[in-house]
GUVO-730155 format. One record per residue (C-alpha): x, z, y; residue number from 1. Coordinates in Angstrom, 1 decimal, decimal comma. Layout:
% residues N
<X: X Z: Z Y: Y n: NUM> .
...
***
This chain:
% residues 78
<X: 111,6 Z: 67,4 Y: 134,1 n: 1> .
<X: 112,6 Z: 71,1 Y: 134,5 n: 2> .
<X: 109,2 Z: 72,1 Y: 132,9 n: 3> .
<X: 110,1 Z: 69,9 Y: 129,9 n: 4> .
<X: 113,3 Z: 71,5 Y: 129,4 n: 5> .
<X: 112,0 Z: 74,9 Y: 129,9 n: 6> .
<X: 109,2 Z: 74,6 Y: 127,3 n: 7> .
<X: 111,9 Z: 72,9 Y: 124,9 n: 8> .
<X: 114,3 Z: 75,9 Y: 125,0 n: 9> .
<X: 111,7 Z: 78,7 Y: 125,5 n: 10> .
<X: 111,3 Z: 81,0 Y: 122,8 n: 11> .
<X: 108,0 Z: 80,5 Y: 120,8 n: 12> .
<X: 106,0 Z: 83,3 Y: 119,5 n: 13> .
<X: 106,6 Z: 83,9 Y: 115,9 n: 14> .
<X: 103,6 Z: 83,1 Y: 113,8 n: 15> .
<X: 102,6 Z: 85,5 Y: 110,9 n: 16> .
<X: 100,2 Z: 84,8 Y: 107,9 n: 17> .
<X: 97,0 Z: 87,0 Y: 107,3 n: 18> .
<X: 94,4 Z: 87,0 Y: 104,6 n: 19> .
<X: 90,8 Z: 88,3 Y: 104,9 n: 20> .
<X: 89,8 Z: 90,5 Y: 102,0 n: 21> .
<X: 86,3 Z: 91,3 Y: 101,0 n: 22> .
<X: 85,1 Z: 94,8 Y: 99,6 n: 23> .
<X: 86,4 Z: 93,9 Y: 96,2 n: 24> .
<X: 90,0 Z: 92,9 Y: 97,3 n: 25> .
<X: 89,3 Z: 88,9 Y: 97,0 n: 26> .
<X: 90,6 Z: 86,6 Y: 99,5 n: 27> .
<X: 88,0 Z: 85,0 Y: 101,7 n: 28> .
<X: 89,9 Z: 83,3 Y: 104,4 n: 29> .
<X: 93,4 Z: 82,9 Y: 105,8 n: 30> .
<X: 94,8 Z: 82,8 Y: 109,4 n: 31> .
<X: 98,1 Z: 81,8 Y: 110,9 n: 32> .
<X: 98,7 Z: 83,4 Y: 114,2 n: 33> .
<X: 101,1 Z: 85,3 Y: 116,4 n: 34> .
<X: 99,0 Z: 88,6 Y: 116,7 n: 35> .
<X: 97,1 Z: 90,4 Y: 113,9 n: 36> .
<X: 93,3 Z: 89,1 Y: 113,7 n: 37> .
<X: 90,7 Z: 91,6 Y: 115,0 n: 38> .
<X: 88,2 Z: 93,1 Y: 112,5 n: 39> .
<X: 88,3 Z: 94,8 Y: 109,2 n: 40> .
<X: 89,7 Z: 93,4 Y: 106,1 n: 41> .
<X: 92,7 Z: 91,3 Y: 107,5 n: 42> .
<X: 96,1 Z: 92,0 Y: 105,7 n: 43> .
<X: 99,3 Z: 90,4 Y: 106,5 n: 44> .
<X: 100,7 Z: 88,3 Y: 103,6 n: 45> .
<X: 104,1 Z: 86,8 Y: 103,0 n: 46> .
<X: 102,6 Z: 83,2 Y: 102,7 n: 47> .
<X: 99,4 Z: 81,4 Y: 102,4 n: 48> .
<X: 98,4 Z: 80,1 Y: 98,9 n: 49> .
<X: 95,1 Z: 78,4 Y: 98,5 n: 50> .
<X: 95,1 Z: 79,4 Y: 94,8 n: 51> .
<X: 94,3 Z: 82,9 Y: 96,1 n: 52> .
<X: 91,0 Z: 81,8 Y: 97,5 n: 53> .
<X: 88,2 Z: 83,9 Y: 96,0 n: 54> .
<X: 90,6 Z: 85,7 Y: 93,6 n: 55> .
<X: 92,1 Z: 89,3 Y: 93,9 n: 56> .
<X: 95,2 Z: 89,1 Y: 96,3 n: 57> .
<X: 98,5 Z: 89,6 Y: 94,2 n: 58> .
<X: 100,0 Z: 93,1 Y: 95,4 n: 59> .
<X: 103,4 Z: 91,3 Y: 95,7 n: 60> .
<X: 101,8 Z: 89,1 Y: 98,5 n: 61> .
<X: 101,1 Z: 91,8 Y: 101,0 n: 62> .
<X: 103,6 Z: 92,8 Y: 103,7 n: 63> .
<X: 103,7 Z: 96,6 Y: 104,8 n: 64> .
<X: 102,4 Z: 97,2 Y: 108,2 n: 65> .
<X: 104,8 Z: 96,8 Y: 111,0 n: 66> .
<X: 105,6 Z: 99,6 Y: 113,3 n: 67> .
<X: 105,1 Z: 99,2 Y: 117,0 n: 68> .
<X: 108,5 Z: 99,1 Y: 118,7 n: 69> .
<X: 109,2 Z: 101,6 Y: 121,4 n: 70> .
<X: 110,4 Z: 100,3 Y: 124,7 n: 71> .
<X: 112,0 Z: 103,8 Y: 125,2 n: 72> .
<X: 115,4 Z: 104,1 Y: 123,5 n: 73> .
<X: 117,0 Z: 107,6 Y: 122,8 n: 74> .
<X: 120,3 Z: 108,2 Y: 124,2 n: 75> .
<X: 123,2 Z: 108,1 Y: 121,7 n: 76> .
<X: 124,9 Z: 111,5 Y: 121,0 n: 77> .
<X: 128,5 Z: 112,0 Y: 120,0 n: 78> .
***
């Protein structure tokens, strides 16, 4: 019973959307995952639209790369 409750209220990883682009910038595949896919050509997109398949990806669809968060915080100065 405790395991069920723990899984029910546990924080789930946020899933992100990615598109695989070929050398001409056309969309070849989509992926929905919590970590960026390994390999060349994957870009993060706001959403997945099947109408983008085999078409150039609209510039507005891309999300700018996220910066890795530092676990070390600088002290605040007065």
